[in-house]
Steps between C-alpha positions, in 0.01 A plus 500: 500500500633729755676823508647668791655811638666821391865567454717795540827609354704802409715483191832671470751519222756760405333838550154348537332425827160360419250297692485133412449176674335230689198627670440847373691808400413869490581711195431848365148624431331391181196607306219243516488297182241271345588133476470526124748788488743459792792724584836325502705556816815342645328379817712189500808693411789391291797417716381310801324500831565554865274251670334633811202307627442221250159491332271239357364392837141622490201551273463854641752784521495877481123502482492267198356148510521203266164329449505167308194419292505127574591244760865471596464129560550312175390140465754401237794656313332612178513828313234751590451871455590669824324833558524763772446868575702751698280712726626846590473694827149605393393136472453525125687299234814675381491567126792741466848347496841628398707306252808350661755341268259460211218348708225621732519185715771244574342184640759275665424142604720278714438192711570514874808281452618769248454276195267555204580868434279679244501863381167591340331819377122502548251690286302789647127545429322836514335408833837444670504120468842345431510153343762259371522132404666325792613145557622386842642168381558310825328460838603732780477862607584772248551870563370743240643852500332797330775757436376835365516878518194719552420833665416553866223739610745794494603431141839359596635202309449188711698188407319213675532124527207301634489124530280202580557127537326240285487132589496219246355182652702179505800341664780750541861449601701825500807488279827587673648833400797450266836580660664837449696517175675767293417332168166356388348377176228696321380286210802480265682782679715519811466801726747612763441723801763749612481687829337422832202668669563640845268592783415871496781580255436567132717274285532432125378172356590415140369217285696374198350275235710243311424284196740222403754636746503848344345809660177628347536877470206570269211439737173662397277726702210321662224725637723806458803357682788260434386284789253467783569368846241369745629414848297294748612430856475138612269451796260794473505558121582869533522638146707746294488583127797705382629617163864546397710788383376633167799372302704182514817540705789313344248271335332421834158594638571699816266555794546671836326375811515462875334229707323574831601187687720192492338199343454302184360669191395368161586726205321470165692678223324539164669600174421493129701369204382448141145594596469238777490565873711277725529473876790418730419415862755546780496413868695760699594479867533841665705500819 
């Protein structure tokens, strides 16, 4: 399975202006921390992201490199344990990571036609090896994103996203991207999208969850936030992972973001209710 490229973003909300985004963001200095005892930082800040150069394009960025432990060509779509290391600028496996929204690593999987989204959290071994059960259920090319925060050689916090592509053998016909819509189903819920991203202009985006026609205003925190939003650009699979404002706003989960270019984007909004995580997927056309 493949992972690819870093992402950059800078989050802003209210009086906060924090780095956050699609390829990589730069934050305040941090004290190195052991993987077993990480320091929690708001590297992917609450509030949103200003997308500069999208990330998730390469297995190397900022001196860090993703090294898979097995072949990225898979004979058939069965579950296997996918393992990899992140090598630092010194060429050694990175073992010190900074907790970001309750996890040291967010491992995002999506097929090149933007179907098959998965949000996983690998385990870290003492030698710097990450591993997770992974099933790529259908033939085709899949992009695997490793989204994490570590420290650069100067001790600065370094949010990084690296990615590679994995190929599952077999006949593959890309699925057409669903048309843009303001309302989508998420299991037994309906989710609406309010607001519209603009090129190089930070705009609010709010997601409202409904059950049986009534708004759900008692969403639960999932990984330290009321929602998570992954945005992937159609065509080159540029990536952004952004978190919302710290509190619900009128019962809605509110993000702030700006897009770097016109185009079609796929948005994956995750939320939790009654202990279960659900996902709403939106196609958004940015003019």
